[in-house]
Structures are given as structure tokens and as C-alpha cells.
C-alpha positions in Angstrom: 74.9 -112.0 -189.1 73.9 -108.5 -187.6 70.5 -108.8 -186.1 69.7 -105.7 -187.9 69.2 -107.3 -190.9 65.7 -108.7 -190.0 64.8 -105.2 -188.9 65.1 -103.3 -192.3 62.7 -101.9 -194.7 62.9 -101.9 -198.5 65.8 -99.2 -198.5 67.9 -101.3 -195.9 67.1 -98.6 -193.4 66.7 -100.1 -189.5 63.0 -99.5 -188.4 64.2 -99.8 -184.8 66.3 -97.4 -182.8 68.6 -100.4 -182.0 70.8 -98.6 -179.7 68.2 -97.1 -177.4 67.4 -98.9 -174.1 64.1 -100.8 -174.2 63.9 -100.3 -178.1 63.7 -103.8 -178.7 61.8 -105.2 -175.6 59.2 -106.9 -177.9 61.9 -108.8 -179.4 63.9 -110.7 -177.0 67.4 -111.8 -178.2 67.7 -108.5 -180.1 69.5 -105.7 -179.3 72.3 -103.2 -180.0 72.9 -104.8 -183.5 73.9 -108.1 -181.8 74.7 -111.2 -183.8 72.8 -113.9 -184.9 73.5 -117.2 -186.4 72.8 -118.6 -189.9 72.1 -122.3 -190.0 72.7 -123.6 -193.7 71.1 -126.5 -195.2 74.0 -128.3 -197.2 71.6 -130.0 -199.2 70.4 -126.7 -200.6 73.9 -125.9 -202.2 73.9 -125.2 -205.8 76.6 -123.6 -208.1 75.3 -120.4 -209.8 75.1 -120.9 -213.6 76.0 -117.1 -214.2 78.8 -116.8 -211.6 82.0 -119.2 -211.9 83.2 -120.6 -208.7 80.5 -119.2 -206.8 77.4 -121.1 -204.9 74.4 -120.7 -202.8 73.3 -122.3 -199.7 70.0 -121.6 -198.0 69.9 -120.8 -194.5 67.7 -119.9 -191.5 68.4 -117.5 -188.6 68.9 -118.8 -184.9 70.1 -117.3 -181.8 73.4 -118.4 -180.4 71.6 -121.2 -178.4 70.3 -122.7 -181.5 66.7 -121.6 -181.1 65.0 -120.6 -184.2 64.3 -116.7 -184.6 60.7 -116.2 -184.7 60.5 -113.2 -187.2 62.7 -115.3 -189.6 60.1 -115.3 -192.5 60.9 -118.8 -193.6 60.4 -120.1 -190.0 57.1 -118.4 -190.1 56.2 -120.1 -193.1 57.2 -123.6 -191.4 55.0 -122.9 -188.4 52.2 -122.2 -190.7 52.7 -125.5 -192.5 53.1 -127.4 -189.3 49.5 -125.9 -188.1 48.2 -127.2 -191.5 49.7 -130.7 -191.2 48.0 -130.9 -187.9 44.7 -130.5 -189.7 45.7 -133.3 -192.0 46.8 -131.2 -195.0 49.7 -130.2 -197.0 49.8 -127.2 -199.6 50.7 -127.2 -203.2 51.6 -123.9 -204.8 52.3 -122.9 -208.4 54.1 -119.6 -209.2 52.9 -117.3 -212.1 55.2 -114.2 -211.9 55.0 -111.0 -213.9 58.1 -108.7 -214.1 59.9 -106.3 -216.4 63.1 -106.6 -218.0 65.0 -103.5 -219.5 68.1 -102.9 -221.2 70.6 -100.8 -219.4 71.4 -97.6 -221.3 73.7 -96.0 -222.4 76.6 -97.9 -220.8 76.8 -99.8 -217.5 80.0 -97.7 -216.6 77.5 -94.5 -217.0 75.0 -96.0 -214.4 74.2 -93.0 -212.1 73.7 -95.1 -209.0 77.6 -95.7 -209.3 78.6 -91.9 -209.5 80.2 -91.2 -206.2 79.0 -87.5 -206.6 75.4 -88.5 -206.9 75.5 -91.1 -204.3 72.0 -91.4 -202.2 70.2 -93.7 -200.0 68.6 -95.2 -202.1 70.5 -94.3 -205.2 69.2 -93.2 -208.5 67.6 -95.8 -210.7 69.2 -96.8 -213.6 68.6 -95.5 -217.3 67.1 -98.1 -219.4 65.5 -99.0 -222.8 62.7 -101.4 -223.3 63.2 -105.0 -224.8 59.7 -104.9 -226.5 57.3 -102.3 -227.2 54.5 -103.9 -225.6 50.5 -104.3 -226.2 50.8 -107.5 -228.1 50.2 -110.2 -225.7 52.1 -113.7 -226.0 53.4 -112.3 -229.4 56.0 -114.3 -231.0 57.6 -111.3 -232.7 58.0 -109.5 -229.4 59.5 -112.8 -227.9 62.1 -112.7 -230.8 62.9 -109.2 -229.8 63.6 -110.4 -226.3 64.9 -113.4 -227.1 68.4 -112.8 -225.5 67.2 -111.5 -222.3 64.4 -114.7 -222.1 67.4 -117.1 -222.8 69.2 -115.8 -219.9 66.2 -115.9 -217.8 65.5 -119.6 -219.0 69.1 -120.7 -218.3 69.2 -119.1 -215.1 66.0 -120.8 -213.9 66.9 -124.2 -215.4 70.4 -123.9 -214.1 69.2 -123.2 -210.6 67.1 -126.5 -210.8 63.7 -124.5 -210.8 60.8 -126.1 -212.8 60.2 -123.4 -215.3 57.2 -124.5 -217.4 57.1 -121.3 -219.7 58.3 -117.7 -220.5 55.8 -115.3 -222.0 55.5 -111.9 -223.4 53.0 -110.1 -221.3 50.9 -107.2 -222.4 52.9 -104.2 -220.9 56.0 -102.6 -222.6 59.1 -104.7 -221.7 57.0 -106.8 -219.6 57.2 -110.7 -219.3 56.0 -113.6 -217.3 57.5 -116.6 -216.0 55.3 -119.8 -214.9 56.4 -122.6 -212.8 55.3 -126.0 -212.2 53.5 -126.7 -208.8 55.4 -128.2 -206.0 54.9 -128.2 -202.1 54.5 -124.7 -200.6 58.0 -124.3 -198.8 59.7 -125.4 -202.0 57.8 -123.0 -204.2 58.5 -120.1 -201.7 62.4 -120.9 -201.9 62.1 -121.2 -205.7 60.6 -117.7 -205.9 63.7 -116.3 -203.8 66.2 -118.1 -205.9 64.3 -117.0 -209.0 64.2 -113.2 -208.3 67.7 -113.3 -207.2 69.0 -115.2 -209.9 67.5 -113.5 -212.8 68.4 -110.0 -211.4 72.0 -110.9 -211.1 72.5 -112.7 -214.5 70.8 -110.4 -216.5 72.6 -107.6 -214.9 75.9 -109.0 -215.9 74.6 -109.3 -219.4 73.6 -105.6 -219.5 69.7 -105.8 -218.5 67.8 -104.4 -215.6 65.3 -107.0 -214.1 62.5 -105.2 -212.3 60.1 -107.1 -209.8 58.7 -103.7 -208.6 55.0 -104.0 -209.3 54.9 -100.6 -211.5 58.1 -99.2 -212.9 58.1 -95.2 -213.2 57.3 -94.9 -216.9 54.2 -93.6 -218.8 51.9 -96.3 -219.9 53.6 -99.0 -218.1 51.6 -102.1 -217.1 51.6 -103.3 -213.4 53.1 -106.7 -212.5 51.3 -109.3 -210.5 52.3 -112.2 -208.9 49.3 -114.9 -209.0 49.7 -117.7 -206.4 48.0 -121.0 -207.4 47.2 -123.3 -204.4 45.6 -126.4 -203.8 45.4 -128.5 -200.6 46.8 -132.1 -200.5 45.1 -134.8 -198.2 48.1 -136.1 -196.3 46.4 -139.7 -195.9 46.3 -140.3 -199.5 48.0 -137.5 -201.3 45.0 -136.5 -203.2 43.9 -133.0 -204.2 41.5 -132.1 -201.4 40.0 -129.4 -203.5 38.8 -132.0 -206.1 35.1 -132.8 -206.3 33.9 -136.0 -207.8 30.8 -134.6 -209.1 28.9 -131.4 -208.6 26.8 -131.4 -205.5 23.2 -131.9 -206.3 21.4 -128.9 -207.0 24.2 -126.8 -207.7 24.8 -124.8 -210.8 28.0 -123.0 -212.2 28.0 -119.9 -209.8 27.9 -122.2 -206.6 31.3 -123.1 -205.1 30.4 -126.7 -204.3 29.7 -127.3 -208.3 33.6 -127.3 -208.6 35.1 -127.5 -205.2 35.0 -130.0 -202.3 33.5 -128.9 -199.2 37.1 -128.3 -197.7 37.8 -126.2 -200.8 34.7 -124.1 -200.4 35.8 -123.5 -196.7 39.4 -122.7 -197.6 37.9 -120.3 -200.5 35.5 -118.7 -197.8 38.3 -118.3 -195.4 40.6 -116.6 -198.2 37.5 -114.3 -198.8 36.9 -113.6 -195.2 40.6 -112.4 -194.5 41.4 -110.8 -197.9 41.6 -107.4 -196.7 43.6 -108.4 -193.7 46.1 -110.5 -195.8 46.5 -107.9 -198.6 49.5 -106.4 -196.8 51.6 -109.8 -197.0 50.5 -110.3 -200.8 51.3 -106.5 -201.8 53.6 -105.1 -199.3 54.8 -101.9 -201.3 53.5 -98.6 -201.6 53.8 -99.1 -205.4 51.5 -102.1 -205.5 48.2 -100.4 -204.9 48.2 -98.5 -208.4 47.4 -102.0 -209.6 44.1 -102.4 -207.8 41.9 -100.8 -210.5 38.8 -101.9 -212.8 39.4 -103.7 -215.9 43.0 -104.2 -215.4 43.0 -107.9 -215.1 43.7 -107.3 -211.2 41.4 -107.5 -208.4 40.0 -104.4 -206.5 37.1 -106.4 -204.5 37.0 -109.5 -202.4 35.2 -111.6 -204.6 36.0 -115.0 -206.3 34.9 -116.2 -210.0 35.3 -119.1 -212.2 38.2 -118.7 -214.5 37.9 -114.9 -214.0 41.0 -112.8 -214.2 39.1 -109.7 -212.8 38.3 -111.5 -209.3 40.4 -111.5 -206.4 40.3 -115.4 -206.4 39.9 -117.5 -209.4 38.9 -121.0 -209.3 40.2 -123.2 -211.9 38.9 -126.7 -212.8 35.9 -128.6 -212.6 34.3 -131.4 -210.9 36.7 -134.5 -211.2 39.5 -132.5 -212.3 42.6 -133.5 -210.2 44.1 -130.2 -211.1 41.3 -128.2 -209.4 43.0 -125.2 -207.7 42.4 -121.4 -206.5 44.5 -118.7 -207.7 45.0 -115.5 -205.5 45.5 -112.4 -207.9 46.0 -110.0 -205.1 49.7 -110.5 -205.1 52.9 -108.6 -206.4 56.1 -109.8 -207.4 58.0 -107.9 -204.7 56.3 -109.8 -202.0 58.0 -111.9 -199.4 56.9 -115.6 -200.5 57.1 -117.0 -197.2 54.7 -114.6 -195.8 52.3 -114.3 -198.9 52.2 -118.1 -198.4 51.7 -118.4 -194.7 48.8 -115.7 -195.0 47.0 -118.1 -197.6 47.5 -121.1 -195.1 46.1 -119.2 -192.0 43.3 -117.6 -193.8 42.1 -120.8 -195.6 42.5 -123.0 -192.5 40.3 -120.5 -190.5 37.9 -121.0 -193.3 37.9 -124.8 -192.7 38.1 -124.7 -189.1 34.9 -122.5 -188.8 33.3 -124.3 -191.7 32.8 -121.0 -193.6 30.7 -121.1 -196.7 31.6 -119.1 -199.9 29.0 -116.7 -201.8 28.3 -117.3 -205.3 30.8 -116.7 -207.9 30.8 -113.2 -209.5 30.1 -112.6 -213.2 31.0 -108.6 -212.7 34.1 -108.5 -210.8 34.1 -104.6 -211.1 30.6 -104.0 -210.4 29.7 -101.9 -207.4 28.6 -103.3 -204.0 31.4 -105.8 -203.0 33.6 -105.3 -200.4 36.7 -103.4 -201.5 40.4 -104.4 -201.1 42.7 -101.9 -199.3 43.5 -99.0 -201.6 46.8 -98.1 -200.0 49.6 -99.5 -198.0 48.5 -97.7 -194.9 44.8 -99.1 -195.4 46.2 -102.5 -195.8 48.2 -102.2 -192.5 45.0 -100.8 -190.9 42.9 -104.1 -192.3 45.5 -106.4 -190.7 45.5 -104.6 -187.5 41.6 -105.2 -187.5 41.7 -108.9 -188.3 42.1 -110.5 -184.8 42.2 -113.9 -186.3 44.7 -113.4 -188.6 46.7 -111.4 -186.1 46.7 -114.5 -183.6 47.6 -116.9 -186.1 50.6 -115.1 -187.3 51.0 -114.2 -183.7 51.2 -110.6 -182.2 55.1 -110.3 -182.1 55.4 -111.4 -185.8 52.5 -108.7 -186.7 53.9 -106.0 -184.7 57.5 -106.4 -186.2 56.1 -106.6 -189.9 53.9 -103.6 -189.2 56.5 -101.6 -187.6 58.7 -101.9 -190.6 56.1 -101.1 -193.2 54.9 -98.1 -191.3 58.4 -96.8 -191.2 58.8 -97.2 -194.8 55.2 -95.8 -195.4 56.4 -92.7 -193.3 59.3 -92.3 -195.3 57.3 -92.1 -198.7 54.8 -89.9 -196.9 57.5 -87.3 -196.0 59.0 -87.2 -199.5 58.8 -84.3 -201.7 58.8 -86.0 -204.9 56.9 -89.3 -204.3 57.4 -90.6 -207.9 61.2 -90.0 -207.6 61.1 -91.9 -204.1 59.3 -95.0 -205.7 61.6 -95.1 -208.7 64.6 -95.2 -206.1 63.0 -97.5 -203.5 61.5 -100.0 -205.8 62.3 -99.9 -209.4 66.0 -99.4 -208.8 66.3 -102.0 -206.0 63.7 -104.8 -206.4 
């Protein structure tokens, strides 16, 4: 593979001037669009249910001497998991992914993106119609209207061997949600990649457009989130390390140790401590930040709550419940799953290593006074740069590479005359 593939932003533009001497001094082994190797895992081979005689294999990048590439995002997650295992833990994750499905209109051969006289970088987004009108959460009638598309999603996910638990009608127009059974963190990240890519391709063949962009470019649309459920696994016995046998003496429902173990509380406190810094890994596009507004079942403050969908972190379970877990509600469905999950590990583990205590749960997630999440991609990048512990955990090289690409993307957005059109092309048409 050309090394520039790992240096591109969401438009596939290379964020580094690779042919200028010294441009890649911070990334040894890169330069002049040189070659890297892809090392496939034969055990990951699967035949694609929507494409006859076609299969996928998962691969990681390496240099020609076989050494791993440090900015390969799957390698970044594996390093984080190794750090977590050294502390005696594994991580279990469950995916809850909102996205939009539209019907392509009028006909696929009229797609503006395929008109050579209108070719652009990125091209125009497709013309679409909705598959359901929205504003009827979990409605069986809207599920019936979207049945054909949902059956394609179901068949694709199950055909890829993914542990699909449910498909649901979400609140917004043409919005749906897929929920997956929990599994180990690395497998969950792999499944997210397979799901997004597979659903996009299978639906396209059937005349639909799947969008994992947070906010499609239409009036009255509802933003999509990717809620990441997580719990620690004690590697000595396989038990849920967040589970508390009984509430701690003297605690009440607002207290974290009424529900969570001591390590669970410290993990929760670590996620809170690094909430602003990790936001850019959970919500990596310009498009994502319109979601962080009051009363939208999306967070805008660094707080937690018991089964509270307005809080940044939603704690689910009770004392004695083996399913006790923490749900991070910052994420958008366009996020890189390896980086999203690695950020949870580095933040949570820092909380455990420092024995951090979490504050009481909120009962007013949109009240004034709490520290705010970053309100823009630029602010999120600034928050990451200011988080010394998170930068050290990922490594300065990884953070510099990621920041460089995201600031390159942000600069193109800021220079665009029509920013709504820019986001429609950049995100809705491509993600």
C-alpha cells in the first residue's frame, strides 16, 4: 500500500507535503509516498453476502522489515489493550450505533457524483428520499415502511458474522439504530469497521444511501450518536470488575460506589477527567459538534448520571448486577473505532492508576455550572493538546499525526465559502 493512505483526511487529501524534504521527519519510515506492507490475518477471511465471489481479510500495516506502523489505528488500540492487560484487566464493549438510511433518487444512473462534467473533490452528495418520516420512536409502522432496507442491514450484519441484537427505528426522519451484543474491545472495533463498510455497500447496490455522518444536510434532521458501552474484565477470574456486590455502606443512589466497584468508580472518574481531551477521538468531524446541545439526548457537559441519557457518561446496572457498565455518549458514528476505544482505555486506566474519585451523579444534565465538552472540532483539538496525560498515553507521535490531519481538514472547512455544501460533500456523501 502507498504510505499516504495513513496520512489522509476525510476527503482523501494527503495532509503532509510528502515530496518536500523533511516533511515527514516526525514519521520515520514514511516519505515520498513510499510503500508499506499489509499483513493480512487469514483467520479473518469472510465471503461478502452482497458481492458474489468477493471476500475480505483484515490486515495491519507494517514497514518492509516487518515492524508495525505506529500510526496504524488498530495497532494503537492493541498497544492500549496491552497496557490495560498489564494492569490485570481486559475491556468488554457493546456497540449502539445510530445512522441514517435514504433511498437514492431519482435513479442511480442520474447520480450527480457520477456526472463527469460535475466531478469535484469531493463530489456532490447523492439526491435522496427518506425511508420513514420520523418522530415516532421505535414505531412498528415506520419499521414496516423501512423493512426492505432494514432486512438488507440485518442480512449484511449477520452474513458478516456480527452479533446483531436489534434494529430499531430512531427518532429522526430516516434514522435507525443497530445494537450489538458486547464482546472484547478489539473484536468490537473490528465489527464496527465491518458493519459500516458492509452496510454502506450492500444498501448502495439495492438503491439506498447509508450515512454514518452525524448530521445529514437536511432540515429537521436528528443527529446520530455512537454510544459505546464498556466494562472491565478481571483477567484473573473473568468477572465484571465494575460489579459491586452490595452498595458501599453509607452511600445513596447519587454516589458512584452505590453501584460501581472502587475500580469502576476510578474508571468513571478517569473518563470524566479526560472527557474534553478524548472528545476529538470520539467525535472527529466538524459535523459532530452540532449534536452537543441541551435536551437532545446528547451530552454537552462533563458529567455522569444513573441511566441518564442527557449525561456524557450513563451508568447502567445496580449492585449485584453482572451487566453493570458505563455508556459513553460523546461518540458519533463516523469515529475511528480503534481510536475511540483506545481513548477510553487511556482515560479510564489513568483514573485507576491515580485512584481518582468520581463526583455524585447529576440529576440535571443540562444545568449551568458543569464543565463543558468542546463545542467545535478546533476546541476539541485544543483540549487534546492541553491534556498532558492523554498525550503521553497515546504518544506524542500519534497525537501529532492525528492532530495534523484533523487541523488540515478543519482548515479546508474554514476556507470554504459554502460551509453547508462543504459538509454535505465531505461527510454525507462519503461517510
